[in-house]
N, C-alpha and C positions, 0 to 999 in steps of 0.2 A: 703142569710143571714137571712132575716126576716122569711122565712119559717122554718129555723132551730130553731129559737127562739119560733115560734108558737108551734112547736112539742115538744120542750124540756123546760119544766117549770123550771127545776133545773138550767139551764143556767142563767135564769133571777134572780132566787133566789141567785145564787152565785155572779152575778154582783152587786146586791144590798148589799149583805153582804160584799163584798170586798170594795165597795165605802164607806160604813158606817164605817168599821174598819179603812180605810185610813184616814178618817176625824177625828176619835177618836184619832188615833195615832198622827196626826199633832197637834190636839188641846192640847193633853197632852204634847207634846214636846215643843210647842211654849209658852204655858201658865203654864208650870209646875214650879217645884222648881228652875231649873237652865235654864231660857230662853236664847236663843242665841240672838246675835245682829241680828236685822231684817233689811235687805237691801231692796231696791226697787224690786229686782228680787224675793226675798223670799216673799214679800208681795204680788206680782202678783201671784206667785204659790199658796200661801195660799188662795187668792181669787178664783182661779180656783178649788182648792180642796174643798172649801166650797160651790161651785156650784154643786158638785157631789151629795149631798143628794137630791136636787131638781130634778135632772135628774134621779136618782135612784127611787125616789118616783113616778115620772111620768111614768117611765118604769114599775114599779110594778102595778100601777093603770091601765095602758094601757093593760098589760098582763091579769090582772084579768077581765077587761071588755071584752077582746077578748075571754077568756075562757067561761065566763058567756054567751056571745052572741052566741058562737058556740054550747054550751050545750042547749040553748033554741031553736035554729034553727034545731038541729038534731032530736028533738022529734017529 
């Protein structure tokens, strides 16, 4: 799996884009004009969703460092 991500930068970009769009949608839905009743389960799910940007950013930085490291070592 990790070898696939090493070779295909577009997968990493799509994962980052998907997670950020999911967080944006949840934020607009929960804090928008007509917010729903937020139960304990919803609050837990919201916490998990807000953890996604940190994971996506870490994945993005890790991938960028991997590409830079491979480019420097191949010369």
